[in-house]
C-alpha positions in Angstrom: 0.0 0.0 0.0 2.7 2.5 0.9 4.6 1.7 -2.3 1.5 2.0 -4.4 0.8 5.4 -2.7 4.3 6.5 -3.6 5.3 7.0 0.0 8.2 4.4 0.0 10.7 3.0 -2.5 11.2 -0.8 -2.4 14.4 -2.5 -3.2 14.5 -6.3 -3.6 17.5 -8.0 -2.0 17.1 -11.8 -2.5 14.1 -12.7 -0.4 14.0 -9.4 1.5 12.3 -6.2 0.6 14.1 -3.0 1.7 11.9 0.0 2.1 13.0 3.6 2.1 10.8 6.5 3.0 10.1 9.1 0.3 9.7 12.3 2.3 8.5 14.5 -0.6 4.9 13.2 -0.6 4.7 13.6 3.1 6.0 17.2 2.9 3.2 17.9 0.5 0.7 16.4 2.9 2.1 18.5 5.7 1.6 21.7 3.7 -2.0 20.7 2.9 -2.8 19.8 6.5 -1.3 23.0 8.0 -4.3 25.2 7.2 -6.6 22.6 8.8 -4.3 22.3 11.8 -4.4 26.1 12.4 -8.2 26.0 12.0 -8.6 23.2 14.6 -6.0 24.7 17.0 -8.0 27.9 17.0 -11.3 26.0 17.6 -9.7 24.0 20.5 -8.3 27.2 22.1 -11.8 28.8 22.0 -13.2 25.6 23.4 -10.6 25.6 26.2 -11.5 29.2 27.1 -15.2 28.4 27.1 -14.7 25.3 29.4 -12.5 27.4 31.7 -15.3 30.0 31.9 -17.9 27.4 32.6 -15.8 25.8 35.3 -15.2 29.2 36.9 -19.0 29.9 36.9 -19.7 26.4 38.3 -17.2 27.0 41.2 -18.8 30.4 41.9 -22.2 28.8 42.0 -21.0 26.1 44.4 -19.4 28.6 46.7 -22.6 30.6 46.8 -24.6 27.5 47.7 -22.1 26.6 50.5 -22.3 30.1 51.9 -26.1 29.9 52.0 -26.0 26.5 53.6 -23.8 27.8 56.4 -26.3 30.5 57.4 
């Protein structure tokens, strides 16, 4: 599969097959993936911020309930 996809070169040595990685196709893939990586990193950063905000609000709510219960 890797050979058919052009990701490796294969050299036959008697009964063995020697595989060598071809980095060029993987570098092309890296360039193509980069825009999606940036998009998802931004989305995950916004999600982290939202989760932090929700956690802070939840802690504040719990503290208020504890304060009321102590009265």
